[in-house]
Steps between C-alpha positions, in 0.01 A plus 500: 500500500335176386133530417411151618210348312394827341463317167191334646324836491331569169317803368251439220232754407262208430533360853360685803505834315879490470569470872817310596400135541655166591621299199230628264223372727219714632681545830596867537802574718281737703273209601798297625624800699149554637476137614835527675395831654182342635717260700509194277831321474649394167425140596132581565467682169657209311287248687180682402613585146705206376577657163732738686854414606720633777719667238191693380454646847869593518487658153195705603683632804810581293287680241325703772839587652623627164190711447510670840873561469443700182697253287367343184551156356777644282673645805449860390252715688 
């Protein structure tokens, strides 16, 4: 199964305490998921935070899907 955009997710101990983030920025995946969960659309998030791209939102969702499925980025649970 293709892991669309998952390369946009970075984990660096020096950024946000090592939480998965968007492209090395201080945008944790959990914040993107929280914004979507609060009812914001991808377009609204991007409009308010122009450093983000639609592909970042998609990558966050794909990363969250992998995590809840029990898979890892290497495909081995």
